[in-house]
C-alpha positions in Angstrom: 63.9 -19.0 138.1 63.9 -22.3 139.9 62.2 -24.1 137.0 65.0 -23.0 134.7 67.6 -24.2 137.2 66.0 -27.6 137.4 65.8 -27.9 133.5 69.5 -26.8 133.1 70.7 -29.0 136.0 72.3 -26.0 137.7 70.8 -26.5 141.1 73.6 -27.8 143.4 73.1 -30.6 145.8 71.7 -30.1 149.3 75.2 -30.6 150.8 76.7 -27.9 148.5 74.1 -25.2 149.1 75.3 -22.3 151.2 73.8 -22.5 154.7 71.7 -19.5 155.6 70.5 -20.1 159.1 69.0 -17.6 161.4 71.1 -16.2 164.2 68.5 -15.0 166.7 69.9 -16.3 169.9 69.3 -14.3 173.0 69.6 -14.9 176.7 67.6 -18.1 177.5 64.4 -17.3 179.2 63.1 -19.2 182.3 60.0 -18.2 184.2 60.7 -16.6 187.6 59.4 -19.6 189.6 61.9 -21.9 187.7 64.7 -19.4 188.4 63.9 -19.6 192.1 63.8 -23.4 192.2 67.2 -23.7 190.4 68.8 -21.4 192.9 67.7 -23.5 195.9 70.1 -26.1 197.3 69.1 -29.6 196.1 68.7 -31.0 199.6 66.7 -28.1 200.8 64.5 -28.4 197.7 64.0 -32.1 198.4 62.9 -31.3 202.0 60.5 -28.6 200.8 59.0 -31.0 198.3 58.5 -33.7 200.9 56.9 -31.2 203.3 54.6 -30.0 200.5 53.7 -33.6 199.7 53.0 -34.3 203.3 50.7 -31.3 203.6 48.8 -32.3 200.5 48.3 -35.8 201.7 47.3 -34.5 205.2 44.6 -32.2 203.7 43.4 -35.0 201.5 43.2 -37.5 204.4 41.3 -34.9 206.4 38.8 -34.6 203.5 38.2 -38.1 202.1 40.1 -41.2 201.2 38.8 -40.6 197.6 40.8 -37.3 197.6 43.9 -39.1 198.7 43.5 -41.6 195.8 43.2 -38.7 193.4 46.3 -37.0 194.8 48.2 -40.2 194.5 47.3 -40.8 190.9 48.2 -37.1 190.0 51.6 -37.4 191.7 52.2 -40.7 189.8 51.3 -38.9 186.6 53.7 -36.1 187.3 56.5 -38.7 188.0 55.6 -40.4 184.7 55.8 -37.0 182.9 59.3 -36.6 184.3 60.2 -40.0 182.9 58.9 -39.0 179.5 60.8 -35.7 179.7 64.1 -37.4 180.4 63.4 -40.0 177.6 62.7 -37.3 175.0 65.5 -35.0 176.0 68.0 -37.9 175.9 67.4 -38.1 172.1 70.0 -36.4 169.9 69.3 -33.0 168.2 71.0 -33.9 164.9 73.6 -31.8 163.1 74.5 -28.3 164.2 72.3 -26.6 161.6 69.2 -28.3 163.0 70.1 -27.1 166.5 70.6 -23.5 165.3 67.2 -23.4 163.7 65.6 -25.0 166.8 67.2 -22.4 169.0 65.8 -19.6 166.9 62.3 -21.1 167.1 62.7 -21.6 170.8 63.8 -18.0 171.4 61.0 -16.6 169.3 58.3 -18.7 171.1 59.5 -18.0 174.6 59.8 -14.3 173.9 56.3 -14.0 172.6 55.0 -16.2 175.4 56.5 -14.0 178.0 55.1 -10.8 176.4 51.7 -12.3 175.7 51.2 -13.8 179.2 52.4 -10.6 180.8 49.6 -8.8 179.0 47.0 -11.4 180.0 48.1 -11.4 183.6 47.5 -7.7 183.9 44.0 -8.1 182.5 43.4 -11.0 184.9 44.3 -8.9 187.9 42.0 -6.1 186.8 39.1 -8.5 186.3 39.8 -10.1 189.7 39.3 -6.7 191.3 36.0 -6.3 189.5 34.9 -9.7 190.7 35.9 -8.9 194.3 33.9 -5.6 194.3 30.8 -7.4 192.9 31.0 -10.2 195.5 31.6 -7.9 198.4 28.2 -6.1 197.7 26.1 -9.1 196.5 23.6 -11.0 198.6 24.3 -14.4 200.0 22.4 -17.6 199.2 20.5 -19.6 201.9 23.1 -22.4 201.4 25.9 -20.0 202.2 24.1 -18.6 205.2 23.5 -22.0 206.7 27.1 -22.9 206.3 28.3 -19.6 207.9 29.9 -18.2 204.8 29.8 -14.4 204.7 30.1 -12.0 201.8 33.8 -11.2 202.3 34.8 -14.9 202.7 32.9 -15.9 199.6 34.4 -12.9 197.7 38.0 -13.6 198.6 37.6 -17.3 197.9 36.2 -16.7 194.5 38.9 -14.2 193.6 41.6 -16.6 194.9 40.1 -19.4 192.8 39.9 -17.2 189.8 43.6 -16.2 190.0 44.7 -19.8 190.7 42.8 -21.0 187.7 44.4 -18.3 185.5 47.8 -19.2 186.8 47.4 -22.9 186.3 46.0 -22.3 182.8 49.1 -20.2 182.0 51.4 -22.9 183.3 49.6 -25.5 181.2 50.2 -23.3 178.1 53.9 -22.9 179.0 54.4 -26.6 179.5 52.9 -27.2 176.0 55.2 -24.7 174.5 58.3 -25.8 176.5 57.8 -29.4 175.3 57.2 -28.6 171.6 60.3 -26.3 171.2 62.5 -29.0 172.5 60.9 -32.0 170.9 60.7 -30.6 167.3 64.5 -30.9 166.5 64.7 -34.4 168.1 61.8 -35.6 165.8 63.7 -34.0 162.8 66.9 -35.9 163.8 65.0 -39.2 164.3 63.4 -38.8 160.8 66.9 -39.2 159.3 66.9 -42.8 160.6 63.3 -44.0 160.9 59.7 -42.8 160.5 58.6 -45.0 163.5 61.2 -43.5 165.8 60.2 -40.0 164.8 56.6 -40.9 165.4 57.4 -42.3 168.9 59.3 -39.2 170.0 56.6 -36.9 168.8 53.9 -38.9 170.6 55.8 -39.2 173.8 56.6 -35.5 173.8 52.9 -34.7 173.3 52.2 -37.3 176.0 54.3 -35.6 178.7 52.6 -32.3 178.0 49.2 -34.1 178.2 50.1 -35.7 181.5 51.1 -32.4 183.1 48.1 -30.5 181.7 45.4 -33.0 182.7 47.1 -33.9 186.0 47.3 -30.2 186.9 43.7 -29.6 186.1 42.6 -32.5 188.3 45.1 -31.7 191.1 44.2 -28.0 191.1 40.4 -28.6 191.6 41.1 -31.4 194.1 43.5 -29.3 196.3 41.0 -26.3 196.2 38.1 -28.6 197.2 40.1 -30.2 200.0 41.5 -26.9 201.3 38.0 -25.3 201.4 36.5 -28.4 202.9 39.1 -28.5 205.8 39.2 -24.7 206.2 35.5 -24.0 206.1 34.3 -27.3 207.6 31.4 -27.5 205.1 30.7 -29.7 202.1 27.7 -28.7 200.0 28.7 -25.1 199.0 32.2 -26.0 198.1 31.7 -26.9 194.4 30.1 -23.5 193.8 33.1 -21.8 195.3 35.2 -23.5 192.6 33.5 -21.7 189.7 36.0 -18.9 189.9 38.7 -21.4 189.1 37.0 -22.4 185.9 36.4 -18.8 184.9 40.1 -18.0 185.4 41.1 -20.9 183.3 38.6 -19.9 180.5 39.8 -16.3 180.6 43.5 -17.2 180.0 42.6 -19.9 177.5 40.6 -17.5 175.4 43.3 -14.9 175.1 46.0 -17.5 174.6 44.0 -19.1 171.8 43.3 -15.7 170.2 46.8 -14.3 170.4 48.5 -17.5 169.5 46.1 -18.2 166.7 46.6 -14.7 165.2 50.4 -15.1 165.4 50.7 -18.5 163.8 48.2 -18.1 161.0 49.2 -14.5 160.0 52.8 -15.8 159.6 51.6 -18.9 157.8 49.4 -17.1 155.4 52.1 -14.5 154.6 54.8 -17.1 154.1 52.6 -19.2 151.8 51.2 -16.5 149.6 54.6 -14.9 148.8 56.8 -17.9 149.1 54.8 -20.7 147.5 52.5 -18.8 145.1 54.6 -15.8 144.0 58.1 -17.1 144.3 57.5 -20.8 143.7 59.8 -21.9 146.6 58.9 -24.9 148.8 57.2 -24.7 152.2 59.6 -23.9 155.0 62.3 -22.9 152.6 65.1 -21.0 154.4 65.0 -18.3 151.8 61.5 -17.3 153.0 61.8 -14.4 155.5 58.6 -15.4 157.3 59.6 -19.1 157.8 60.8 -18.7 161.4 57.7 -16.7 162.4 55.6 -19.5 160.9 57.5 -22.2 162.9 57.4 -20.1 166.1 53.6 -19.8 165.5 53.1 -23.6 165.6 54.4 -23.6 169.2 52.6 -20.5 170.6 49.4 -21.1 168.7 48.9 -24.9 168.5 50.9 -26.1 171.6 50.7 -23.3 174.2 47.2 -22.3 173.4 45.9 -25.9 173.1 47.4 -26.8 176.5 45.5 -23.9 178.1 42.4 -24.8 176.1 42.2 -28.4 177.3 43.1 -27.5 180.8 40.1 -25.1 180.8 37.9 -27.8 179.2 38.6 -30.4 181.9 38.4 -27.8 184.8 35.0 -26.5 183.6 33.6 -30.0 183.1 34.9 -31.2 186.6 33.4 -28.2 188.4 30.0 -28.3 186.6 29.7 -32.0 187.3 30.7 -31.5 191.0 28.0 -28.8 191.3 25.3 -31.0 189.8 26.4 -34.1 191.7 26.3 -32.2 195.0 22.9 -30.7 194.2 21.4 -34.0 193.2 22.7 -35.8 196.3 21.3 -33.0 198.5 17.8 -33.3 196.9 17.9 -37.1 197.1 18.9 -36.9 200.8 21.8 -39.2 200.2 23.7 -39.6 203.5 27.2 -39.4 202.1 27.3 -37.1 199.0 31.1 -37.2 198.7 31.0 -40.0 196.1 28.7 -38.0 193.7 30.8 -34.8 194.3 34.2 -36.3 193.8 33.3 -38.7 191.0 34.6 -36.4 188.3 38.0 -36.2 189.9 38.3 -40.0 190.1 37.2 -40.4 186.4 39.9 -38.0 185.3 42.5 -39.7 187.6 41.8 -42.9 185.7 42.1 -40.9 182.5 45.8 -40.3 183.4 46.3 -44.1 184.0 44.6 -45.4 180.8 46.1 -42.7 178.6 49.6 -43.5 179.9 49.1 -47.1 178.8 47.9 -45.9 175.4 51.0 -43.7 175.0 53.4 -46.5 176.0 51.6 -48.9 173.6 53.2 -47.0 170.7 56.5 -48.8 170.6 59.9 -47.9 169.2 61.5 -48.4 165.8 61.8 -51.4 163.6 65.2 -52.6 162.8 67.0 -50.5 160.1 67.0 -52.3 156.8 63.8 -54.1 157.6 61.9 -55.2 154.4 58.5 -54.8 156.1 56.3 -52.0 154.7 56.1 -48.8 156.6 53.0 -48.6 158.7 50.6 -45.6 158.3 51.2 -43.4 161.4 47.5 -42.7 161.6 46.9 -46.4 162.0 49.5 -46.6 164.8 47.9 -43.7 166.7 44.4 -45.2 166.3 45.7 -48.5 167.8 46.9 -46.5 170.8 43.5 -44.7 171.0 41.6 -48.0 170.8 43.7 -49.4 173.7 42.9 -46.2 175.7 39.2 -46.4 175.0 38.9 -50.1 176.1 40.7 -49.4 179.3 38.6 -46.2 179.9 35.4 -48.3 179.6 36.6 -50.7 182.3 37.8 -47.9 184.5 34.5 -46.0 184.2 32.5 -49.1 185.2 34.7 -49.5 188.3 34.4 -45.9 189.2 30.6 -45.8 189.0 30.2 -49.0 191.1 32.7 -47.6 193.7 31.3 -44.1 194.1 27.8 -43.9 192.7 26.3 -47.0 194.4 23.6 -46.0 196.9 21.1 -48.1 198.9 18.2 -45.8 197.8 18.7 -46.9 194.2 20.9 -50.0 194.0 20.9 -50.1 190.2 21.6 -46.3 189.7 25.3 -46.9 189.3 24.7 -49.1 186.2 22.6 -46.4 184.5 25.4 -43.9 185.1 28.0 -46.3 183.8 25.9 -46.5 180.6 25.8 -42.7 180.5 29.6 -42.8 180.6 29.6 -45.3 177.8 27.4 -43.0 175.8 30.0 -40.2 176.3 32.9 -42.5 175.3 31.1 -43.6 172.1 30.3 -39.9 171.4 34.0 -39.1 171.7 34.9 -41.9 169.3 32.2 -40.8 166.9 33.5 -37.2 166.9 37.0 -38.4 166.2 35.8 -40.6 163.3 33.6 -37.9 161.8 36.4 -35.3 161.9 38.8 -37.8 160.4 36.4 -38.7 157.6 36.0 -35.0 156.6 39.6 -34.0 156.9 41.8 -37.0 156.0 42.8 -37.1 152.4 42.4 -40.9 152.4 38.6 -40.3 152.3 36.3 -39.0 149.6 35.5 -35.5 150.9 39.1 -34.2 150.8 39.9 -35.9 147.5 36.8 -34.3 146.0 37.9 -31.0 147.3 41.4 -31.5 145.9 39.8 -32.3 142.5 38.0 -29.0 142.6 41.4 -27.2 142.5 41.9 -28.5 138.9 39.3 -25.9 137.8 40.8 -22.9 139.7 40.9 -21.0 142.9 37.2 -20.1 143.0 35.8 -23.6 142.6 38.1 -24.7 145.4 36.8 -22.1 147.8 33.2 -23.0 146.9 33.8 -26.7 147.4 35.6 -26.1 150.8 32.8 -23.9 152.1 30.1 -26.4 151.1 32.2 -29.3 152.7 32.4 -27.3 155.9 28.7 -26.6 156.0 27.8 -30.2 155.3 30.2 -31.4 158.1 28.0 -29.9 160.8 25.2 -32.4 160.3 26.6 -35.6 161.7 28.2 -34.0 164.9 25.0 -32.2 165.7 23.0 -35.5 165.4 25.6 -37.3 167.6 25.5 -34.5 170.3 21.7 -34.6 170.2 21.5 -38.3 170.6 24.1 -38.3 173.4 22.2 -35.6 175.4 18.9 -37.3 175.1 20.3 -40.8 175.9 22.3 -39.7 178.9 19.4 -37.6 180.3 17.0 -40.5 179.9 19.4 -43.0 181.5 19.9 -40.6 184.4 16.3 -39.8 184.8 15.4 -43.6 185.0 18.2 -44.4 187.5 15.8 -44.7 190.3 16.9 -41.7 192.3 14.1 -39.6 193.7 14.0 -36.1 195.2 12.2 -35.1 198.4 8.9 -34.8 196.4 9.2 -38.3 194.9 9.9 -37.0 191.4 12.7 -38.8 189.4 15.9 -36.9 189.3 19.4 -37.6 187.9 18.8 -36.5 184.3 21.2 -33.6 184.4 23.7 -35.6 186.3 23.4 -38.3 183.7 24.4 -35.8 181.1 27.3 -34.7 183.3 28.5 -38.3 183.5 28.3 -38.6 179.7 30.5 -35.5 179.5 33.0 -37.1 181.8 32.9 -40.2 179.6 33.7 -38.1 176.6 36.6 -36.6 178.3 37.8 -39.8 180.0 40.5 -40.2 177.3 41.4 -36.5 177.2 45.1 -37.0 178.0 45.5 -39.3 175.0 43.5 -36.9 172.8 45.7 -34.0 173.8 48.7 -36.2 173.0 47.5 -36.6 169.5 46.8 -32.9 169.2 50.3 -32.0 170.4 51.7 -34.5 168.0 50.5 -32.3 165.0 52.5 -29.1 165.6 55.6 -31.0 166.8 55.6 -32.9 163.5 54.9 -29.7 161.5 57.9 -28.0 163.2 60.1 -31.0 162.6 59.3 -30.8 158.8 60.2 -27.1 158.8 63.5 -27.8 160.5 64.3 -30.6 158.0 63.5 -28.2 155.0 65.5 -25.3 156.4 68.5 -27.6 157.3 68.3 -28.8 153.7 68.2 -32.5 154.5 67.8 -35.2 151.8 64.3 -35.5 150.2 63.8 -38.9 151.8 63.9 -37.3 155.3 61.4 -34.6 154.2 59.1 -37.3 152.9 58.9 -38.9 156.3 58.2 -35.5 158.0 55.6 -34.7 155.3 53.7 -37.9 156.2 53.8 -37.2 159.9 52.7 -33.6 159.2 49.7 -34.7 157.1 48.7 -37.1 159.9 49.2 -34.2 162.4 46.8 -32.1 160.4 44.2 -34.8 160.8 44.8 -35.4 164.5 44.5 -31.6 165.1 41.2 -31.6 163.2 39.9 -34.6 165.1 40.8 -33.2 168.5 39.2 -29.9 167.6 36.0 -31.8 166.9 36.4 -33.6 170.2 36.8 -30.3 172.0 33.7 -28.8 170.4 31.6 -31.9 171.4 32.8 -31.6 175.0 32.3 -27.9 175.0 28.6 -28.4 174.0 28.0 -30.9 176.8 29.9 -28.9 179.4 28.0 -25.7 178.4 24.7 -27.5 178.8 25.7 -28.4 182.4 27.0 -24.9 183.2 23.8 -23.5 181.9 21.8 -25.6 184.3 24.1 -24.6 187.2 23.5 -21.0 186.2 19.7 -21.3 186.5 20.1 -23.0 189.9 22.4 -20.2 191.0 19.9 -17.5 189.9 17.1 -19.2 191.8 19.2 -19.4 194.9 20.1 -15.7 194.9 16.7 -14.4 193.9 14.7 -16.8 196.1 12.4 -17.2 193.0 11.8 -20.3 190.9 13.8 -20.3 187.6 13.2 -23.5 185.7 12.7 -22.4 182.1 13.4 -19.6 179.7 10.5 -18.4 177.5 11.8 -17.1 174.2 8.3 -15.9 173.3 9.0 -12.9 175.6 10.4 -10.2 173.2 13.2 -9.2 175.5 14.3 -12.8 175.9 14.2 -13.4 172.2 16.4 -10.3 171.7 18.9 -11.8 174.1 19.0 -14.9 171.9 19.6 -12.8 168.8 22.4 -10.9 170.6 24.0 -14.2 171.6 24.1 -15.4 168.0 25.3 -12.1 166.8 28.1 -12.3 169.3 29.4 -15.5 167.8 29.5 -14.1 164.3 31.1 -10.7 165.2 33.7 -12.5 167.4 34.5 -14.9 164.5 34.7 -11.9 162.0 37.1 -10.0 164.2 39.3 -13.0 164.8 39.6 -13.7 161.1 40.0 -10.0 160.3 42.9 -9.8 162.8 44.7 -12.7 160.9 44.0 -11.0 157.5 45.2 -7.6 158.7 48.4 -9.0 160.2 49.0 -11.3 157.2 48.9 -8.3 154.9 51.8 -6.7 156.9 53.7 -10.0 156.6 53.1 -10.2 152.9 54.3 -6.6 152.3 57.4 -7.3 154.4 58.3 -10.5 152.7 57.8 -8.9 149.2 60.0 -5.9 150.3 62.8 -8.2 151.4 62.7 -10.2 148.1 62.8 -6.9 146.1 65.5 -5.2 148.2 67.6 -8.3 148.7 67.6 -10.1 145.4 70.5 -12.3 146.6 68.1 -14.1 148.9 66.8 -16.4 146.1 70.4 -17.4 145.2 71.3 -18.0 148.8 73.7 -15.1 148.7 71.9 -12.9 151.2 70.2 -13.9 154.5 66.6 -12.9 155.1 65.7 -10.8 158.1 63.7 -13.4 160.0 63.5 -11.4 163.1 61.6 -8.6 161.4 58.7 -10.9 160.5 58.6 -12.4 164.0 58.4 -8.8 165.4 55.6 -7.9 163.1 53.3 -10.8 164.0 54.2 -10.7 167.7 53.2 -7.0 168.1 50.2 -7.2 165.9 48.8 -10.4 167.5 49.1 -8.9 171.0 47.2 -5.8 169.8 44.6 -7.6 167.8 43.6 -10.2 170.4 42.2 -7.5 172.8 39.1 -6.5 170.8 37.5 -9.9 170.3 38.5 -11.0 173.8 37.0 -7.9 175.4 33.8 -8.3 173.4 33.4 -11.8 174.8 33.9 -10.7 178.4 32.0 -7.4 178.4 29.0 -8.3 176.3 27.1 -10.6 178.6 27.7 -8.4 181.6 26.5 -5.2 179.9 23.5 -6.9 178.3 22.5 -8.5 181.6 22.8 -5.3 183.5 20.8 -3.2 181.0 17.9 -5.7 180.8 18.0 -5.9 184.6 17.4 -2.2 184.8 14.6 -2.5 182.2 13.1 -5.3 184.2 13.0 -3.2 187.3 11.2 -0.4 185.4 8.7 -2.8 183.9 8.2 -5.0 187.0 9.9 -8.1 185.6 12.3 -9.1 188.5 14.3 -11.8 186.6 14.4 -10.2 183.2 18.1 -9.6 183.2 18.9 -13.2 184.2 16.4 -14.6 181.6 17.9 -12.5 178.8 21.4 -13.6 179.7 20.2 -17.2 179.8 18.8 -16.8 176.3 22.0 -15.2 175.1 23.9 -18.2 176.5 21.6 -20.7 174.9 21.7 -19.1 171.4 25.4 -18.4 171.6 26.1 -22.0 172.5 24.1 -23.4 169.6 25.5 -20.9 167.1 29.0 -21.3 168.4 29.0 -25.1 168.1 27.8 -24.9 164.4 30.2 -22.1 163.5 33.2 -23.9 165.1 32.4 -27.2 163.4 32.2 -25.4 160.0 35.4 -23.4 160.5 37.5 -26.2 161.9 36.4 -28.8 159.3 36.6 -26.5 156.3 40.1 -25.3 157.3 41.4 -28.8 158.0 40.0 -30.1 154.7 41.6 -27.3 152.7 44.9 -28.0 154.4 44.9 -31.7 153.7 43.7 -31.2 150.1 46.9 -29.3 149.6 48.9 -32.0 151.3 47.2 -34.6 149.0 48.3 -32.7 145.9 51.8 -32.3 147.3 52.1 -36.1 147.4 52.2 -35.9 143.5 48.4 -36.1 142.8 46.8 -33.8 140.2 50.2 -32.4 139.0 51.9 -32.2 142.4 53.9 -29.3 143.8 54.2 -26.1 141.7 51.3 -27.0 139.4 48.3 -24.6 138.9 46.2 -27.1 140.8 48.6 -26.8 143.7 48.5 -23.0 143.6 44.7 -23.1 143.9 45.0 -25.5 146.8 47.5 -23.1 148.5 44.9 -20.4 148.2 42.3 -22.6 149.8 44.7 -23.5 152.6 45.4 -19.8 153.3 41.7 -19.0 153.5 41.2 -21.9 155.9 44.1 -21.0 158.1 42.3 -18.4 160.3 39.2 -20.7 160.2 40.8 -23.8 161.8 43.6 -22.3 164.0 42.2 -18.9 165.1 38.4 -18.4 165.0 37.4 -22.1 165.3 39.4 -23.1 168.3 38.7 -19.7 170.0 34.9 -20.3 169.6 34.7 -23.4 171.8 36.7 -21.7 174.4 34.4 -18.7 174.1 31.3 -20.9 174.6 32.6 -22.3 177.9 33.8 -18.9 179.0 30.4 -17.4 178.5 28.9 -20.1 180.6 31.4 -19.6 183.5 31.3 -15.8 183.4 27.4 -15.8 183.6 27.7 -18.2 186.5 30.3 -16.0 188.3 28.5 -12.7 187.5 25.0 -13.9 188.2 24.4 -11.3 191.0 24.9 -8.5 188.4 21.8 -9.6 186.6 19.5 -9.7 189.6 
């Protein structure tokens, strides 16, 4: 139909097309805590904030000057995020039709977020009660006994930390979503004037979210540590008390990623299959009944879920590094261990500083009418990343000399600085590898696009093979990083009480810190993607000129690449963080059981079975996550087809689609479908560990349950890393192969080649935005849950 209209010249101009915009406005939603703050008198609120600030600084001063430094940087980061918020919100929202579409997206995202997190909070409270009951009846470690910590104190502290971690993770997700639903329309409006201005708004919007998420992760761990230190009057057991915080963050991040991923990709697949392939209408066309659900999904899946995800990543890495640093300082009889314990907090404080400079290095627009060629947005973002990395290297060197210098090993700080450099290089390598395999400027994606010329099947085969191949380089990089960092730590000169060299594991922890030392800028690039995607959808729905859509298409393609690179970054950091948490788990088991637990022998049949079950868990979890998307997408496809049949006037702009129906379908289905894979991840290690514990008691093997769980964790980590790399890269490559064809290559939009590429993109959608991102959250959650639930296995 549209092809005939084009040939006959009967399609009217954008300005003459009847407007068909969604009218989904409802009462604006604000979380309860925001409602309370807005009702408080301004002067009273200022006094309360000053009192809170004074209390925080007092607790920090009573703990360590290092903690005061961390608090100061975090507060400065929050102030900077307020500046970015005001800067972004000061930009115009464009014509009324853009604002109407943005309002509909905002209402859909906030409504789903409220329902989803209501469900997650109920599950979190239930799990908190389970943790409390376990800790009230578990034995205490010699370390806890010497510091005077009883069972009940440890139990309530762990539960409080778990709930606080879950709350902060939820807030991180809300901040990510709040930013994106307000920045998208401003990027759309800016694209009418300049590509560079649109890029800057998207970057700064992502930056303000990153500042809040990273700052809150650091501030949360620091305030917990300082509070426990002042309240309990002890130092060494405190890092272990923070494990509940990491578990709470992981718990919320997993369900947020699952629910949001199912929502966004089910809507995306349904919209593409019927709209693009069957009806031949453009992406984000206002005639597509699923278009609003698709745009809402970008916010709840890519922004809210990713905010919670990175919050959890940083929290888990900080806590595991604090545990290992404290343990190593104790074994080496270092007089003041605070530098080794608090080092991770300082590193991530500097992350906030260097990433702020990187964000601000992306300047504003060129003068309108300039004859200079338009810069590639990816080049601009890479320049900002390069600035951030250079500053991170300098900051890391300063941090190690300040905190890790000790008279027992005067050159140890230099070894650990080199470990940090290994981590920074690893992060850069992961970004580059992911970019190579997913950016259509490079050969792999162009080869994949070429395979579309021979049909849908060859495209699927080529995409699967590309994803499988893409696991090789990241694994080699991770392996080299672990070996290098461990060796540098082991040769640092630090010795334990027996005279044996130690520091290897802490060296690996420092490398992980190095990898995450630019996390705020990386999250900025990640948030940039869905904001640009949403902006393109608003431009298409508002029927703006083609030149505007071309700008948002370029930003969207770059956003696909940045999302893929940050997922690779997240997988690498998950691998290193899981390695650290695994070591902490073994130390925890040894402390509780009063038996040595230094290695896991997979030649023992039961232990080998635990490994098989761990690998199986990864595959079943991935299968259920993808199946949830497929099942929900089928409902969307049927609904969109029904509307096109029953409302034939939709295609001629004579009838308005029922956007709300598709939003309702994906919202209810995603909340239902996220429960099964999430429950599998939480329950499996607990049940397996308990059953093998009972078997060990029968057969006279006292640590069998703990060993089987350790094997499960090891195999699940290895399998999960490889599976996540495959899923993320294959999905990102399929998406950008489609984008490459849409630039006019190989027949362009509407060609048979393009239809084959759309099929590949729809296959890759649940790979890269549901199962893949959920897997690296799952890996870290398995590590934290085994650490928290260690008494169950003994």
